[in-house]
Steps between C-alpha positions, in 0.01 A plus 500: 500500500661824384416834656584865463501792742337791317495866604185711505622654170523156338878464511623146568743533790594134523410161362539179690309230681333445832661227705438334834815456707511280809643674807724316747204459736294334224273795423450603138584853382360662184781667304547663163811398307569743217650389171805706604547274804374736772288342774228717652386337822133482575327377810438161654212299351229432758471141626172460308671607174350851491733735311341830611752595770795362302405699190441820699853471637632433149337819372644698792844373401433589135413852613825515698692379195353735239371784723170507310138453596236364267706201388323212329605137488411355160508120477515294180428129522620295204 
């Protein structure tokens, strides 16, 4: 599944993929790995598999990375 982080103006800031990484304590973390190799760390996935909190943390980290609000995550499933 490929994805892109897109600015409010429509500029693609990064392309990459969403990945789940297992933490040392066994919890799963939602991350974005850009095609350039940068990892943007999201939050921990809830025990029931809910991605809401994990994705909110990921978007906070995207804001910290690009210093922009109004970012969109566009996902392409092939």
